[in-house]
Backbone of each chain as nested JSON, in Angstrom:
{
  "chains": [
    {"id": "A", "residues": [
      {"number": 1, "name": "MET", "atoms": {"N": [13.866, 16.279, -51.986], "CA": [13.03, 16.771, -50.903], "C": [13.635, 16.345, -49.543]}},
      {"number": 2, "name": "GLN", "atoms": {"N": [13.62, 17.305, -48.655], "CA": [14.209, 17.021, -47.346], "C": [13.115, 16.714, -46.301]}},
      {"number": 3, "name": "THR", "atoms": {"N": [13.35, 15.682, -45.521], "CA": [12.365, 15.38, -44.466], "C": [12.969, 15.738, -43.104]}},
      {"number": 4, "name": "GLN", "atoms": {"N": [12.13, 16.225, -42.267], "CA": [12.606, 16.606, -40.936], "C": [12.27, 15.517, -39.917]}},
      {"number": 5, "name": "ILE", "atoms": {"N": [13.277, 15.159, -39.14], "CA": [13.037, 14.159, -38.091], "C": [12.753, 14.896, -36.787]}},
      {"number": 6, "name": "LYS", "atoms": {"N": [11.599, 14.616, -36.24], "CA": [11.215, 15.291, -34.999], "C": [11.7, 14.489, -33.79]}},
      {"number": 7, "name": "LYS", "atoms": {"N": [12.569, 15.116, -32.997], "CA": [13.072, 14.428, -31.802], "C": [12.176, 14.75, -30.603]}},
      {"number": 8, "name": "PRO", "atoms": {"N": [12.011, 13.787, -29.684], "CA": [11.218, 14.103, -28.488], "C": [11.956, 15.125, -27.634]}},
      {"number": 9, "name": "PRO", "atoms": {"N": [11.225, 16.02, -26.959], "CA": [11.914, 17.007, -26.114], "C": [12.704, 16.316, -25.003]}},
      {"number": 10, "name": "LEU", "atoms": {"N": [13.908, 16.829, -24.754], "CA": [14.797, 16.196, -23.78], "C": [14.23, 16.177, -22.369]}},
      {"number": 11, "name": "GLU", "atoms": {"N": [13.569, 17.281, -21.962], "CA": [13.093, 17.369, -20.582], "C": [12.046, 16.297, -20.276]}},
      {"number": 12, "name": "ARG", "atoms": {"N": [11.303, 15.866, -21.312], "CA": [10.284, 14.842, -21.087], "C": [10.94, 13.493, -20.765]}},
      {"number": 13, "name": "ALA", "atoms": {"N": [11.97, 13.165, -21.522], "CA": [12.666, 11.902, -21.299], "C": [13.33, 11.891, -19.919]}},
      {"number": 14, "name": "ALA", "atoms": {"N": [13.895, 13.032, -19.517], "CA": [14.579, 13.112, -18.224], "C": [13.596, 12.939, -17.075]}},
      {"number": 15, "name": "SER", "atoms": {"N": [12.439, 13.594, -17.171], "CA": [11.498, 13.498, -16.058], "C": [10.92, 12.086, -15.963]}},
      {"number": 16, "name": "LYS", "atoms": {"N": [10.82, 11.39, -17.092], "CA": [10.297, 10.025, -17.085], "C": [11.248, 9.096, -16.317]}},
      {"number": 17, "name": "ASN", "atoms": {"N": [12.535, 9.331, -16.498], "CA": [13.514, 8.494, -15.813], "C": [13.678, 8.862, -14.344]}},
      {"number": 18, "name": "ALA", "atoms": {"N": [13.412, 10.128, -14.017], "CA": [13.667, 10.596, -12.657], "C": [12.662, 10.05, -11.639]}},
      {"number": 19, "name": "HIS", "atoms": {"N": [11.498, 9.632, -12.07], "CA": [10.466, 9.19, -11.146], "C": [10.038, 7.752, -11.373]}},
      {"number": 20, "name": "PRO", "atoms": {"N": [10.781, 6.798, -10.812], "CA": [10.377, 5.407, -10.976], "C": [9.006, 5.137, -10.366]}},
      {"number": 21, "name": "ASN", "atoms": {"N": [8.561, 6.05, -9.452], "CA": [7.23, 5.977, -8.864], "C": [6.131, 5.853, -9.91]}},
      {"number": 22, "name": "LEU", "atoms": {"N": [6.342, 6.54, -11.039], "CA": [5.316, 6.594, -12.073], "C": [5.1, 5.248, -12.749]}},
      {"number": 23, "name": "THR", "atoms": {"N": [6.078, 4.382, -12.675], "CA": [5.937, 3.091, -13.326], "C": [5.213, 2.083, -12.43]}},
      {"number": 24, "name": "ARG", "atoms": {"N": [5.002, 2.45, -11.184], "CA": [4.296, 1.556, -10.278], "C": [2.792, 1.635, -10.512]}},
      {"number": 25, "name": "LYS", "atoms": {"N": [2.148, 0.503, -10.309], "CA": [0.717, 0.408, -10.591], "C": [-0.07, 0.344, -9.275]}},
      {"number": 26, "name": "TYR", "atoms": {"N": [-1.257, 0.946, -9.257], "CA": [-2.109, 0.82, -8.082], "C": [-2.746, -0.565, -8.075]}},
      {"number": 27, "name": "PRO", "atoms": {"N": [-2.743, -1.244, -6.918], "CA": [-3.561, -2.46, -6.843], "C": [-5.033, -2.043, -6.778]}},
      {"number": 28, "name": "PRO", "atoms": {"N": [-5.994, -2.957, -7.009], "CA": [-7.408, -2.582, -6.882], "C": [-7.681, -1.888, -5.55]}},
      {"number": 29, "name": "TYR", "atoms": {"N": [-8.389, -0.788, -5.61], "CA": [-8.768, 0.111, -4.506], "C": [-7.62, 0.993, -3.998]}},
      {"number": 30, "name": "GLY", "atoms": {"N": [-6.419, 0.79, -4.5], "CA": [-5.285, 1.602, -4.058], "C": [-5.464, 3.069, -4.416]}},
      {"number": 31, "name": "LYS", "atoms": {"N": [-5.999, 3.335, -5.599], "CA": [-6.167, 4.714, -6.037], "C": [-7.193, 5.431, -5.151]}},
      {"number": 32, "name": "LYS", "atoms": {"N": [-8.222, 4.666, -4.756], "CA": [-9.262, 5.231, -3.888], "C": [-8.639, 5.712, -2.56]}},
      {"number": 33, "name": "LEU", "atoms": {"N": [-7.734, 4.909, -2.008], "CA": [-7.051, 5.281, -0.765], "C": [-6.103, 6.456, -0.991]}},
      {"number": 34, "name": "ASP", "atoms": {"N": [-5.412, 6.435, -2.127], "CA": [-4.483, 7.53, -2.42], "C": [-5.245, 8.847, -2.601]}},
      {"number": 35, "name": "ASP", "atoms": {"N": [-6.436, 8.77, -3.193], "CA": [-7.266, 9.975, -3.36], "C": [-7.644, 10.567, -1.997]}},
      {"number": 36, "name": "LEU", "atoms": {"N": [-7.947, 9.68, -1.036], "CA": [-8.252, 10.158, 0.326], "C": [-7.05, 10.902, 0.896]}},
      {"number": 37, "name": "ARG", "atoms": {"N": [-5.86, 10.273, 0.771], "CA": [-4.639, 10.858, 1.332], "C": [-4.32, 12.209, 0.697]}},
      {"number": 38, "name": "ARG", "atoms": {"N": [-4.539, 12.304, -0.61], "CA": [-4.284, 13.579, -1.299], "C": [-5.18, 14.689, -0.779]}},
      {"number": 39, "name": "ARG", "atoms": {"N": [-6.386, 14.306, -0.294], "CA": [-7.321, 15.297, 0.249], "C": [-7.105, 15.533, 1.734]}},
      {"number": 40, "name": "GLY", "atoms": {"N": [-6.021, 14.989, 2.281], "CA": [-5.697, 15.214, 3.7], "C": [-6.514, 14.343, 4.633]}},
      {"number": 41, "name": "LEU", "atoms": {"N": [-7.046, 13.218, 4.116], "CA": [-7.874, 12.325, 4.93], "C": [-7.196, 10.967, 5.083]}},
      {"number": 42, "name": "VAL", "atoms": {"N": [-7.592, 10.234, 6.111], "CA": [-7.133, 8.849, 6.288], "C": [-8.357, 7.988, 6.583]}},
      {"number": 43, "name": "PRO", "atoms": {"N": [-8.328, 6.698, 6.197], "CA": [-9.474, 5.842, 6.519], "C": [-9.657, 5.718, 8.023]}},
      {"number": 44, "name": "ALA", "atoms": {"N": [-10.913, 5.641, 8.462], "CA": [-11.202, 5.575, 9.893], "C": [-10.832, 4.214, 10.479]}},
      {"number": 45, "name": "MET", "atoms": {"N": [-10.788, 3.183, 9.622], "CA": [-10.458, 1.839, 10.113], "C": [-9.119, 1.387, 9.534]}},
      {"number": 46, "name": "ARG", "atoms": {"N": [-8.584, 0.293, 10.102], "CA": [-7.329, -0.24, 9.562], "C": [-7.542, -0.724, 8.13]}},
      {"number": 47, "name": "VAL", "atoms": {"N": [-6.459, -0.718, 7.375], "CA": [-6.535, -1.113, 5.962], "C": [-6.156, -2.592, 5.834]}},
      {"number": 48, "name": "ILE", "atoms": {"N": [-6.981, -3.336, 5.117], "CA": [-6.726, -4.757, 4.886], "C": [-6.024, -4.924, 3.539]}},
      {"number": 49, "name": "VAL", "atoms": {"N": [-4.949, -5.678, 3.541], "CA": [-4.247, -6.029, 2.301], "C": [-4.442, -7.527, 2.122]}},
      {"number": 50, "name": "THR", "atoms": {"N": [-5.084, -7.931, 1.043], "CA": [-5.394, -9.346, 0.892], "C": [-5.292, -9.815, -0.561]}},
      {"number": 51, "name": "THR", "atoms": {"N": [-5.173, -11.111, -0.738], "CA": [-5.128, -11.689, -2.085], "C": [-6.504, -12.21, -2.495]}},
      {"number": 52, "name": "ASP", "atoms": {"N": [-7.476, -12.131, -1.589], "CA": [-8.786, -12.723, -1.825], "C": [-9.856, -11.624, -1.896]}},
      {"number": 53, "name": "TRP", "atoms": {"N": [-10.556, -11.573, -3.031], "CA": [-11.593, -10.55, -3.219], "C": [-12.725, -10.683, -2.208]}},
      {"number": 54, "name": "LYS", "atoms": {"N": [-12.863, -11.873, -1.613], "CA": [-13.99, -12.099, -0.682], "C": [-13.668, -11.604, 0.727]}},
      {"number": 55, "name": "ILE", "atoms": {"N": [-12.416, -11.253, 0.971], "CA": [-12.007, -10.855, 2.333], "C": [-11.986, -9.333, 2.488]}},
      {"number": 56, "name": "GLY", "atoms": {"N": [-12.438, -8.888, 3.649], "CA": [-12.252, -7.488, 4.041], "C": [-13.182, -6.484, 3.381]}},
      {"number": 57, "name": "GLY", "atoms": {"N": [-14.319, -6.936, 2.861], "CA": [-15.247, -6.021, 2.178], "C": [-15.786, -4.919, 3.082]}},
      {"number": 58, "name": "ALA", "atoms": {"N": [-15.788, -5.155, 4.387], "CA": [-16.307, -4.148, 5.32], "C": [-15.223, -3.154, 5.738]}},
      {"number": 59, "name": "PHE", "atoms": {"N": [-14.015, -3.357, 5.248], "CA": [-12.874, -2.497, 5.61], "C": [-12.333, -1.797, 4.364]}},
      {"number": 60, "name": "PRO", "atoms": {"N": [-11.618, -0.693, 4.576], "CA": [-10.853, -0.178, 3.439], "C": [-9.802, -1.226, 3.109]}},
      {"number": 61, "name": "ARG", "atoms": {"N": [-9.621, -1.537, 1.845], "CA": [-8.711, -2.636, 1.508], "C": [-8.076, -2.434, 0.148]}},
      {"number": 62, "name": "ILE", "atoms": {"N": [-7.005, -3.185, -0.06], "CA": [-6.432, -3.313, -1.392], "C": [-6.281, -4.804, -1.672]}},
      {"number": 63, "name": "ILE", "atoms": {"N": [-6.384, -5.167, -2.944], "CA": [-6.314, -6.573, -3.337], "C": [-5.018, -6.798, -4.12]}},
      {"number": 64, "name": "ILE", "atoms": {"N": [-4.28, -7.802, -3.7], "CA": [-3.05, -8.151, -4.411], "C": [-3.401, -9.256, -5.415]}},
      {"number": 65, "name": "THR", "atoms": {"N": [-3.284, -8.941, -6.675], "CA": [-3.665, -9.901, -7.715], "C": [-2.413, -10.55, -8.325]}},
      {"number": 66, "name": "ASP", "atoms": {"N": [-2.637, -11.64, -9.04], "CA": [-1.514, -12.4, -9.625], "C": [-0.842, -11.687, -10.799]}},
      {"number": 67, "name": "ASP", "atoms": {"N": [-1.563, -10.775, -11.441], "CA": [-1.069, -10.213, -12.704], "C": [0.076, -9.21, -12.578]}},
      {"number": 68, "name": "THR", "atoms": {"N": [0.326, -8.687, -11.37], "CA": [1.404, -7.703, -11.207], "C": [2.302, -8.114, -10.038]}},
      {"number": 69, "name": "PRO", "atoms": {"N": [3.62, -8.152, -10.249], "CA": [4.508, -8.473, -9.119], "C": [4.364, -7.421, -8.003]}},
      {"number": 70, "name": "VAL", "atoms": {"N": [4.475, -7.885, -6.785], "CA": [4.32, -6.999, -5.62], "C": [5.269, -5.8, -5.7]}},
      {"number": 71, "name": "THR", "atoms": {"N": [6.468, -6.025, -6.246], "CA": [7.474, -4.956, -6.317], "C": [7.122, -3.893, -7.365]}},
      {"number": 72, "name": "CYS", "atoms": {"N": [6.079, -4.129, -8.15], "CA": [5.643, -3.139, -9.153], "C": [4.373, -2.417, -8.705]}},
      {"number": 73, "name": "LEU", "atoms": {"N": [3.976, -2.631, -7.453], "CA": [2.744, -1.998, -6.965], "C": [3.067, -0.767, -6.121]}},
      {"number": 74, "name": "GLN", "atoms": {"N": [2.137, 0.162, -6.125], "CA": [2.291, 1.405, -5.364], "C": [1.586, 1.293, -4.019]}},
      {"number": 75, "name": "PHE", "atoms": {"N": [2.334, 1.583, -2.937], "CA": [1.774, 1.459, -1.58], "C": [1.938, 2.738, -0.76]}},
      {"number": 76, "name": "ASN", "atoms": {"N": [2.385, 3.84, -1.371], "CA": [2.742, 5.04, -0.604], "C": [1.609, 5.565, 0.291]}},
      {"number": 77, "name": "TYR", "atoms": {"N": [0.353, 5.346, -0.115], "CA": [-0.818, 5.824, 0.637], "C": [-1.003, 5.061, 1.962]}},
      {"number": 78, "name": "LEU", "atoms": {"N": [-0.227, 3.975, 2.187], "CA": [-0.325, 3.222, 3.452], "C": [0.563, 3.827, 4.538]}},
      {"number": 79, "name": "ASN", "atoms": {"N": [1.343, 4.823, 4.177], "CA": [2.233, 5.473, 5.138], "C": [1.431, 6.002, 6.334]}},
      {"number": 80, "name": "GLY", "atoms": {"N": [1.892, 5.657, 7.541], "CA": [1.267, 6.171, 8.76], "C": [-0.065, 5.528, 9.118]}},
      {"number": 81, "name": "LEU", "atoms": {"N": [-0.49, 4.496, 8.39], "CA": [-1.784, 3.85, 8.659], "C": [-1.591, 2.499, 9.351]}},
      {"number": 82, "name": "HIS", "atoms": {"N": [-2.665, 2.001, 9.937], "CA": [-2.671, 0.653, 10.519], "C": [-3.039, -0.324, 9.407]}},
      {"number": 83, "name": "VAL", "atoms": {"N": [-2.131, -1.239, 9.137], "CA": [-2.29, -2.124, 7.977], "C": [-2.262, -3.585, 8.441]}},
      {"number": 84, "name": "GLU", "atoms": {"N": [-3.181, -4.388, 7.917], "CA": [-3.181, -5.828, 8.227], "C": [-3.205, -6.633, 6.936]}},
      {"number": 85, "name": "VAL", "atoms": {"N": [-2.214, -7.511, 6.798], "CA": [-2.155, -8.399, 5.634], "C": [-2.921, -9.664, 6.002]}},
      {"number": 86, "name": "VAL", "atoms": {"N": [-4.004, -9.944, 5.288], "CA": [-4.798, -11.154, 5.544], "C": [-4.497, -12.125, 4.411]}},
      {"number": 87, "name": "HIS", "atoms": {"N": [-3.952, -13.292, 4.749], "CA": [-3.435, -14.182, 3.704], "C": [-3.73, -15.646, 4.009]}},
      {"number": 88, "name": "TYR", "atoms": {"N": [-3.396, -16.486, 3.049], "CA": [-3.512, -17.948, 3.193], "C": [-2.102, -18.55, 3.11]}},
      {"number": 89, "name": "ASP", "atoms": {"N": [-1.976, -19.822, 3.409], "CA": [-0.678, -20.497, 3.296], "C": [-0.144, -20.415, 1.861]}},
      {"number": 90, "name": "HIS", "atoms": {"N": [-1.039, -20.52, 0.886], "CA": [-0.565, -20.521, -0.507], "C": [-0.058, -19.149, -0.977]}},
      {"number": 91, "name": "ASP", "atoms": {"N": [-0.173, -18.125, -0.126], "CA": [0.374, -16.799, -0.471], "C": [1.796, -16.615, 0.059]}},
      {"number": 92, "name": "ASN", "atoms": {"N": [2.343, -17.656, 0.702], "CA": [3.649, -17.509, 1.351], "C": [4.757, -17.046, 0.399]}},
      {"number": 93, "name": "HIS", "atoms": {"N": [4.645, -17.403, -0.879], "CA": [5.694, -17.022, -1.832], "C": [5.764, -15.506, -2.077]}},
      {"number": 94, "name": "ILE", "atoms": {"N": [4.676, -14.792, -1.823], "CA": [4.725, -13.322, -2.011], "C": [4.784, -12.572, -0.683]}},
      {"number": 95, "name": "LEU", "atoms": {"N": [4.563, -13.301, 0.409], "CA": [4.41, -12.647, 1.71], "C": [5.638, -11.824, 2.112]}},
      {"number": 96, "name": "GLU", "atoms": {"N": [6.819, -12.387, 1.944], "CA": [8.033, -11.688, 2.374], "C": [8.224, -10.381, 1.596]}},
      {"number": 97, "name": "SER", "atoms": {"N": [8.062, -10.456, 0.279], "CA": [8.264, -9.214, -0.49], "C": [7.13, -8.216, -0.25]}},
      {"number": 98, "name": "LEU", "atoms": {"N": [5.926, -8.718, -0.011], "CA": [4.798, -7.819, 0.292], "C": [5.061, -7.067, 1.602]}},
      {"number": 99, "name": "ILE", "atoms": {"N": [5.502, -7.791, 2.605], "CA": [5.8, -7.169, 3.904], "C": [6.969, -6.191, 3.781]}},
      {"number": 100, "name": "THR", "atoms": {"N": [7.994, -6.569, 3.021], "CA": [9.142, -5.673, 2.817], "C": [8.7, -4.375, 2.145]}},
      {"number": 101, "name": "GLU", "atoms": {"N": [7.878, -4.495, 1.114], "CA": [7.397, -3.311, 0.388], "C": [6.59, -2.392, 1.31]}},
      {"number": 102, "name": "ILE", "atoms": {"N": [5.683, -2.984, 2.087], "CA": [4.822, -2.161, 2.95], "C": [5.637, -1.537, 4.088]}},
      {"number": 103, "name": "LEU", "atoms": {"N": [6.577, -2.295, 4.64], "CA": [7.425, -1.729, 5.702], "C": [8.232, -0.537, 5.203]}},
      {"number": 104, "name": "SER", "atoms": {"N": [8.663, -0.588, 3.941], "CA": [9.474, 0.509, 3.396], "C": [8.665, 1.805, 3.294]}},
      {"number": 105, "name": "ILE", "atoms": {"N": [7.35, 1.69, 3.333], "CA": [6.452, 2.848, 3.251], "C": [6.209, 3.456, 4.639]}},
      {"number": 106, "name": "GLN", "atoms": {"N": [6.628, 2.744, 5.696], "CA": [6.488, 3.183, 7.082], "C": [5.021, 3.325, 7.536]}},
      {"number": 107, "name": "PRO", "atoms": {"N": [4.328, 2.181, 7.652], "CA": [2.975, 2.236, 8.227], "C": [3.064, 2.479, 9.74]}},
      {"number": 108, "name": "ALA", "atoms": {"N": [1.939, 2.838, 10.367], "CA": [1.937, 2.998, 11.832], "C": [2.065, 1.626, 12.48]}},
      {"number": 109, "name": "THR", "atoms": {"N": [1.29, 0.666, 11.987], "CA": [1.433, -0.722, 12.434], "C": [1.266, -1.627, 11.226]}},
      {"number": 110, "name": "LEU", "atoms": {"N": [1.907, -2.774, 11.298], "CA": [1.728, -3.791, 10.254], "C": [1.568, -5.135, 10.949]}},
      {"number": 111, "name": "SER", "atoms": {"N": [0.467, -5.8, 10.643], "CA": [0.238, -7.129, 11.218], "C": [-0.152, -8.078, 10.1]}},
      {"number": 112, "name": "ALA", "atoms": {"N": [-0.078, -9.379, 10.405], "CA": [-0.461, -10.388, 9.421], "C": [-1.452, -11.338, 10.075]}},
      {"number": 113, "name": "PHE", "atoms": {"N": [-2.421, -11.778, 9.286], "CA": [-3.428, -12.714, 9.773], "C": [-3.554, -13.849, 8.778]}},
      {"number": 114, "name": "ASN", "atoms": {"N": [-3.242, -15.084, 9.238], "CA": [-3.265, -16.25, 8.351], "C": [-4.601, -16.98, 8.484]}},
      {"number": 115, "name": "MET", "atoms": {"N": [-5.398, -16.95, 7.427], "CA": [-6.731, -17.567, 7.449], "C": [-6.646, -19.085, 7.614]}},
      {"number": 116, "name": "ASP", "atoms": {"N": [-5.607, -19.703, 7.045], "CA": [-5.47, -21.163, 7.157], "C": [-5.112, -21.579, 8.58]}},
      {"number": 117, "name": "ALA", "atoms": {"N": [-4.336, -20.735, 9.262], "CA": [-3.951, -21.044, 10.644], "C": [-5.191, -21.097, 11.536]}},
      {"number": 118, "name": "VAL", "atoms": {"N": [-6.172, -20.238, 11.263], "CA": [-7.418, -20.235, 12.048], "C": [-8.101, -21.593, 11.916]}},
      {"number": 119, "name": "LYS", "atoms": {"N": [-8.171, -22.091, 10.663], "CA": [-8.837, -23.383, 10.418], "C": [-8.111, -24.523, 11.13]}},
      {"number": 120, "name": "GLN", "atoms": {"N": [-6.78, -24.385, 11.26], "CA": [-5.981, -25.439, 11.898], "C": [-5.834, -25.22, 13.407]}},
      {"number": 121, "name": "ASP", "atoms": {"N": [-6.559, -24.227, 13.916], "CA": [-6.521, -23.906, 15.34], "C": [-5.114, -23.522, 15.818]}},
      {"number": 122, "name": "LYS", "atoms": {"N": [-4.353, -22.868, 14.939], "CA": [-3.01, -22.394, 15.293], "C": [-3.071, -20.874, 15.472]}},
      {"number": 123, "name": "PRO", "atoms": {"N": [-2.048, -20.282, 16.133], "CA": [-2.051, -18.808, 16.242], "C": [-2.032, -18.182, 14.847]}},
      {"number": 124, "name": "ALA", "atoms": {"N": [-2.969, -17.282, 14.592], "CA": [-3.116, -16.734, 13.239], "C": [-2.614, -15.3, 13.123]}},
      {"number": 125, "name": "PHE", "atoms": {"N": [-2.615, -14.585, 14.244], "CA": [-2.27, -13.162, 14.209], "C": [-0.809, -12.952, 14.576]}},
      {"number": 126, "name": "LYS", "atoms": {"N": [-0.135, -12.12, 13.8], "CA": [1.261, -11.795, 14.093], "C": [1.465, -10.288, 13.933]}},
      {"number": 127, "name": "LEU", "atoms": {"N": [1.938, -9.637, 14.99], "CA": [2.269, -8.214, 14.876], "C": [3.678, -8.116, 14.314]}},
      {"number": 128, "name": "ILE", "atoms": {"N": [3.816, -7.521, 13.153], "CA": [5.119, -7.456, 12.491], "C": [5.859, -6.176, 12.863]}},
      {"number": 129, "name": "PHE", "atoms": {"N": [5.13, -5.088, 12.911], "CA": [5.76, -3.801, 13.215], "C": [4.744, -2.884, 13.882]}},
      {"number": 130, "name": "SER", "atoms": {"N": [5.192, -2.161, 14.888], "CA": [4.345, -1.137, 15.495], "C": [5.202, 0.064, 15.85]}},
      {"number": 131, "name": "LYS", "atoms": {"N": [4.816, 1.218, 15.32], "CA": [5.529, 2.453, 15.631], "C": [5.367, 2.734, 17.123]}},
      {"number": 132, "name": "SER", "atoms": {"N": [4.198, 2.428, 17.622], "CA": [3.912, 2.597, 19.04], "C": [2.917, 1.513, 19.434]}},
      {"number": 133, "name": "VAL", "atoms": {"N": [3.215, 0.792, 20.509], "CA": [2.322, -0.298, 20.93], "C": [0.936, 0.253, 21.26]}},
      {"number": 134, "name": "MET", "atoms": {"N": [0.869, 1.433, 21.867], "CA": [-0.417, 2.023, 22.222], "C": [-1.227, 2.361, 20.982]}},
      {"number": 135, "name": "GLU", "atoms": {"N": [-0.582, 2.882, 19.954], "CA": [-1.296, 3.205, 18.714], "C": [-1.856, 1.94, 18.071]}},
      {"number": 136, "name": "GLY", "atoms": {"N": [-1.1, 0.837, 18.204], "CA": [-1.489, -0.412, 17.576], "C": [-2.791, -0.984, 18.113]}},
      {"number": 137, "name": "THR", "atoms": {"N": [-3.158, -0.604, 19.317], "CA": [-4.393, -1.133, 19.9], "C": [-5.509, -0.102, 19.847]}},
      {"number": 138, "name": "ASN", "atoms": {"N": [-5.344, 0.916, 19.037], "CA": [-6.243, 2.059, 19.064], "C": [-7.274, 2.088, 17.935]}},
      {"number": 139, "name": "ASP", "atoms": {"N": [-7.686, 0.939, 17.375], "CA": [-8.734, 1.035, 16.343], "C": [-9.775, -0.051, 16.396]}}
    ]},
    {"id": "B", "residues": [
      {"number": 1, "name": "MET", "atoms": {"N": [-25.65, 0.702, 6.677], "CA": [-24.393, 0.016, 6.381], "C": [-23.206, 0.994, 6.481]}},
      {"number": 2, "name": "ILE", "atoms": {"N": [-22.119, 0.534, 7.101], "CA": [-20.951, 1.404, 7.301], "C": [-20.145, 1.483, 6.007]}},
      {"number": 3, "name": "ASP", "atoms": {"N": [-19.773, 2.699, 5.649], "CA": [-18.919, 2.888, 4.476], "C": [-17.487, 2.507, 4.849]}},
      {"number": 4, "name": "PRO", "atoms": {"N": [-16.918, 1.467, 4.208], "CA": [-15.55, 1.07, 4.585], "C": [-14.515, 2.163, 4.31]}},
      {"number": 5, "name": "TYR", "atoms": {"N": [-14.861, 3.093, 3.433], "CA": [-13.91, 4.162, 3.106], "C": [-14.236, 5.466, 3.836]}},
      {"number": 6, "name": "ALA", "atoms": {"N": [-15.045, 5.351, 4.909], "CA": [-15.294, 6.537, 5.734], "C": [-13.944, 7.04, 6.231]}},
      {"number": 7, "name": "ALA", "atoms": {"N": [-13.765, 8.349, 6.146], "CA": [-12.428, 8.879, 6.437], "C": [-12.477, 9.945, 7.511]}},
      {"number": 8, "name": "ILE", "atoms": {"N": [-11.357, 10.103, 8.17], "CA": [-11.194, 11.174, 9.143], "C": [-10.004, 12.03, 8.701]}},
      {"number": 9, "name": "GLU", "atoms": {"N": [-9.896, 13.195, 9.3], "CA": [-8.806, 14.087, 8.912], "C": [-7.458, 13.52, 9.369]}},
      {"number": 10, "name": "ALA", "atoms": {"N": [-6.481, 13.554, 8.495], "CA": [-5.141, 13.078, 8.846], "C": [-4.509, 14.026, 9.86]}},
      {"number": 11, "name": "THR", "atoms": {"N": [-3.696, 13.488, 10.737], "CA": [-2.96, 14.345, 11.67], "C": [-1.873, 15.08, 10.861]}},
      {"number": 12, "name": "PRO", "atoms": {"N": [-1.386, 16.208, 11.361], "CA": [-0.318, 16.915, 10.62], "C": [0.89, 16.015, 10.377]}},
      {"number": 13, "name": "GLU", "atoms": {"N": [1.195, 15.131, 11.344], "CA": [2.345, 14.208, 11.187], "C": [2.078, 13.231, 10.046]}},
      {"number": 14, "name": "GLN", "atoms": {"N": [0.855, 12.675, 10.017], "CA": [0.504, 11.731, 8.944], "C": [0.573, 12.415, 7.588]}},
      {"number": 15, "name": "GLN", "atoms": {"N": [0.076, 13.639, 7.552], "CA": [0.013, 14.341, 6.272], "C": [1.412, 14.693, 5.757]}},
      {"number": 16, "name": "SER", "atoms": {"N": [2.277, 15.146, 6.65], "CA": [3.623, 15.506, 6.188], "C": [4.424, 14.265, 5.819]}},
      {"number": 17, "name": "ALA", "atoms": {"N": [4.211, 13.16, 6.56], "CA": [4.914, 11.913, 6.219], "C": [4.429, 11.387, 4.872]}},
      {"number": 18, "name": "TYR", "atoms": {"N": [3.138, 11.508, 4.612], "CA": [2.592, 11.056, 3.317], "C": [3.151, 11.899, 2.178]}},
      {"number": 19, "name": "ALA", "atoms": {"N": [3.209, 13.211, 2.397], "CA": [3.737, 14.105, 1.362], "C": [5.192, 13.758, 1.052]}},
      {"number": 20, "name": "GLU", "atoms": {"N": [5.95, 13.478, 2.112], "CA": [7.36, 13.124, 1.922], "C": [7.485, 11.791, 1.194]}},
      {"number": 21, "name": "GLN", "atoms": {"N": [6.669, 10.84, 1.579], "CA": [6.692, 9.5, 0.973], "C": [6.31, 9.552, -0.505]}},
      {"number": 22, "name": "SER", "atoms": {"N": [5.375, 10.424, -0.829], "CA": [4.876, 10.504, -2.202], "C": [5.894, 11.099, -3.159]}},
      {"number": 23, "name": "THR", "atoms": {"N": [6.809, 11.902, -2.65], "CA": [7.801, 12.507, -3.536], "C": [9.086, 11.685, -3.577]}},
      {"number": 24, "name": "LYS", "atoms": {"N": [9.182, 10.71, -2.647], "CA": [10.396, 9.901, -2.57], "C": [10.353, 8.803, -3.636]}},
      {"number": 25, "name": "PRO", "atoms": {"N": [11.373, 8.719, -4.487], "CA": [11.338, 7.632, -5.473], "C": [11.521, 6.281, -4.797]}},
      {"number": 26, "name": "TYR", "atoms": {"N": [10.816, 5.288, -5.304], "CA": [10.95, 3.938, -4.77], "C": [12.327, 3.38, -5.111]}},
      {"number": 27, "name": "LYS", "atoms": {"N": [12.807, 2.493, -4.244], "CA": [14.016, 1.753, -4.589], "C": [13.599, 0.686, -5.594]}},
      {"number": 28, "name": "ILE", "atoms": {"N": [14.362, 0.549, -6.639], "CA": [14.028, -0.488, -7.617], "C": [14.733, -1.773, -7.205]}},
      {"number": 29, "name": "ARG", "atoms": {"N": [13.951, -2.833, -7.031], "CA": [14.533, -4.133, -6.648], "C": [14.456, -5.074, -7.835]}},
      {"number": 30, "name": "PHE", "atoms": {"N": [15.571, -5.719, -8.106], "CA": [15.584, -6.696, -9.205], "C": [15.705, -8.1, -8.647]}}
    ]}
  ]
}
């Protein structure tokens, strides 16, 4: 008796390799923002990127969790938006790669706010990138 | 209470940049 071995279609394997985008994961609330963008909408307020679930509940936000490396997260929906990374000193190990990833998406502005610096009475706000200084003060 | 996800219409520039960004494959960093 002869058995037939079924091979996967070639075009499926090729398309899987062609889009590394598909292997990236949405951080919590990321899909919600991407759904807005797909419908031609943008959030009315700046987007908060934070590692703490207790921060930024009144803003559109995404949460960076420990379970997925920053380089495996999808951020494309932040393109052209005002983005603020709100972090603590203990997040410093991911901060550089998080900022690099978000900058590669080309936000309108990117700033960082260190919660620990506030407690220590040090400057907490840092403007990292602004496409236009006037746009950066517009929300 | 204000809806944090209240949205406004994207500008044509924002929309075209998003469309371009969404089709662009990410650089893979090791």
